[in-house]
C-alpha positions as CSV (number, residue, x, y, z in Angstrom):
1,M,0.0,0.0,0.0
2,K,2.8,2.4,0.9
3,T,4.6,1.7,-2.4
4,R,1.4,2.5,-4.4
5,T,1.1,5.8,-2.5
6,N,4.6,6.7,-3.3
7,I,4.1,6.0,-7.0
8,I,1.1,8.1,-7.1
9,I,2.6,11.1,-5.3
10,S,5.7,10.7,-7.6
11,L,3.5,10.7,-10.7
12,S,1.6,13.8,-9.5
13,T,4.8,15.5,-8.7
14,L,6.2,14.7,-12.0
15,A,2.9,16.2,-13.9
16,L,2.9,19.4,-11.7
17,S,6.6,19.8,-12.6
18,A,6.2,19.4,-16.2
19,T,3.1,21.9,-16.2
20,L,5.1,24.4,-14.4
21,L,8.0,24.0,-16.7
22,S,6.0,24.2,-19.7
23,G,4.6,27.4,-18.4
24,N,7.7,29.0,-17.9
25,A,9.0,28.1,-21.4
26,A,6.1,29.6,-22.8
27,A,6.5,33.0,-20.9
28,S,10.2,33.1,-21.8
29,D,9.4,32.7,-25.4
30,D,7.2,35.9,-25.6
31,C,9.1,37.5,-28.2
32,K,8.2,39.8,-31.1
33,M,8.5,38.4,-34.7
34,I,10.4,41.4,-36.0
35,E,14.0,42.1,-35.7
36,I,14.9,45.7,-34.7
37,N,18.2,47.2,-35.5
38,A,19.4,50.5,-34.1
39,S,22.6,52.3,-34.7
40,G,25.0,54.8,-32.5
41,E,28.2,56.3,-33.8
42,S,31.1,57.9,-32.0
43,A,34.2,59.9,-32.9
44,G,37.4,60.4,-30.8
45,A,41.0,59.6,-30.5
46,V,41.0,56.2,-28.8
47,A,39.4,53.3,-30.8
48,R,38.7,51.3,-27.8
49,F,36.5,54.2,-26.2
50,R,34.8,55.0,-29.6
51,K,33.9,51.4,-29.9
52,K,32.4,51.1,-26.3
53,R,30.6,54.5,-26.8
54,A,29.1,53.6,-30.3
55,E,27.8,50.1,-28.8
56,R,26.3,52.0,-25.7
57,R,24.6,54.6,-28.0
58,A,23.2,51.7,-30.3
59,K,21.8,49.8,-27.3
60,N,20.2,52.9,-25.9
61,S,18.7,53.6,-29.2
62,W,17.4,50.0,-29.5
63,E,15.7,50.2,-26.1
64,N,14.2,53.5,-26.7
65,Y,12.7,52.4,-30.0
66,V,11.2,49.3,-28.5
67,I,9.9,51.2,-25.5
68,E,8.1,53.7,-27.9
69,H,6.7,50.8,-30.2
70,Y,6.1,47.7,-27.8
71,G,6.4,48.9,-24.2
72,K,8.9,48.9,-21.5
73,K,8.7,45.1,-20.7
74,Y,10.1,44.2,-24.1
75,A,13.1,46.7,-24.0
76,D,15.9,45.0,-22.3
77,I,18.4,44.3,-24.8
78,D,19.9,41.5,-22.7
79,D,16.6,39.7,-23.3
80,A,16.6,40.2,-27.0
81,K,16.6,37.1,-29.2
82,S,19.2,36.7,-32.1
83,Y,21.2,39.6,-30.3
84,K,24.2,40.8,-32.0
85,V,26.4,44.0,-32.6
86,V,28.2,44.7,-35.8
87,F,30.7,47.5,-36.1
88,S,31.6,49.6,-39.0
89,L,33.0,53.0,-40.0
90,N,31.0,55.8,-41.7
91,A,32.3,57.9,-44.6
92,K,33.9,60.4,-41.9
93,G,35.7,57.4,-40.3
94,N,33.5,57.6,-37.1
95,T,32.8,54.1,-35.5
96,V,29.4,53.1,-36.0
97,A,27.7,50.2,-33.9
98,T,24.6,48.4,-35.3
99,V,22.5,46.3,-32.7
100,Y,20.2,43.7,-33.9
101,G,17.8,41.8,-32.0
102,Q,14.2,40.7,-31.5
103,P,12.5,42.0,-28.5
104,C,11.5,39.6,-25.8
105,V,10.0,39.7,-22.5
106,G,12.7,38.6,-19.8
C-alpha cells in the first residue's frame, strides 16, 4: 500500500513539474516576430572608447525604440533573441555600432 501511494505522489509531482516548466518556457518565449536594428556612432581619438561609446549609444537607441513601439517589458537588450552587434565605419571614419535583436520579455 505504501509503495502504491509513493508511486501516485511521484507521478503527481512529475505532472505538476512538467506543467510548471511548460508554463515558464512559454512565458520566456514571448518575443516579437520582428528584428529591430538601431545604430549609434562615435568619434574620438581612442578606438577602444569609440567602440564602447558607439555600442552603448546603439543599445540605448534600440531600447528607446522598443519602449516607444512595444512597451517597457520588451525593452531589455539582454533579453533580446538573436542579439548581435556589428561594427563599421561611416564616411567620416567614425565608428558605427548597429545592434540587431528581437524584443522579448525577460
